[in-house]
C-alpha angles and dihedrals in degrees: 000000000000109000124206089244141000130188122252113240124196121222106297091232091060093055090045090059088063091046091054088059092047090053092049095049096038087212107135108164142346094094098307124185096279093051091047090047092050089053091053094046092047092052090050094048095046095039095239132145098207131034138154124202107216140171099275144326094270094054086047091060092045092052091047092057093045093047092054091050091231121185136175120009127011116192110222146153127272091207103076140082113296092253091073092063100029090055090058092049091044091056092053097257130121120244112224109196122218119191122252134247112258095222105043095026089221124120108293104247091198090067098047101088093054087062097051118107136164086274096058113109104164151357120238110190129175125221091225112221087351091299108140118243122234087278093171096058093040089052093052091047093050092048093048092050098033095242130153119238127216123181122205101213097171090136098033105083109150094006119141128193123192090357099305137082115286084228091068090074127087130022088280131011123193132196139188128233096184118146090255092062124094087247118029149165094207088258120006148113141202133226116200129186135160090214111088093196089054090046090055091049092052091047087058092045090052089056101049092276091291112164100171144351093304104357135097130203105175142028098263146187137203097262098147124118133217135257089242090059092045091051089058091049091049091048092049100044097078089059100048096097091052090045092055094042091053093047094049089049089053088050091054090053090052088048092051097044098041105032110019103036095018132052101227110182093227139078133225121238112265110253123220107275092225096051141063125233112252096205096245095139142359105220124173129189112220124211090246142007090239090062091046091055094045090053096042092051092047092052092047090052088056090048096257117136125217133171133220092223105203110012130170111023112259088226088065105030110055117095093207093059133062109255116255132188119222109179101212095041092045091052098042094045089059095051109039123095130178116221126210114289130164143122098268095047110114131221089242091056092050088051093050091047092048091049093051091049093050094043094053092042093057096043 
């Protein structure tokens, strides 16, 4: 079986070295030395001044909304993982969906202003598949209308845009370190902001709102992470450049087989011109849903996993929201499929997958 993704695992002995220290210190959670060290090393690797290591990417989004004291409507994308929208609802706000750009698959910045009302407090946009949003236009709109901006960068680890980390943009950016991501700490997330006062507030929110030995300054949550997760993050970090190099190499094999040598009836999302793909996913948008299903079913019969990421549109799928139709999102969501991509995938397997796709397409 070839899965659609598989987590990278470092040599077991390297992880065990961190476990030995945990056993010696008997400090398991509550921002122990490994969690604090991981924060420092992630800041260094990503060239960031401020970063918090948290429970997961969903809690990161919820804390971002809480820290910015957002109320009312939050403009967001219907083409993302459910956590982007559910975090808005969980925090008592209302998601207002704006359709996506058919080329980048990110929220269409040109359509945001039309959705702004006197109830709008923020924009929450996703860097879909790690592809940076139109951050310049979104910043101009937010400044003009006095809105806060949160970026869901769950897929965007290591991505830069205009020569700096994509996490530098917005009032707050969040990331996911879940096991399915190209860099992971088994379970984990990140909260990034350039504002040190805001960072201090989020740090307190992460720890129940505690501000002193027996005092509280914020409405908080348990957003901390454990030493065991931090240990995996530390063990994985030295391999991240090699992980991304290998994944990009595999993407090039797909490109060559499917689009250069083959005639795949599909297109790839258009990446931001001032950024480089981090190799998080390999999505293709087929010319029809019928062709997608034909290929997906054929691959599954050959024990090859794929994922319709993201299908269906969040604007139409969630039982706690009134269904809404957005033409570009509805169309793209039906036709996009992510092919297998992970560190252990071989060139030969990519070639086999590509041949199966082209063969069934042309039958």
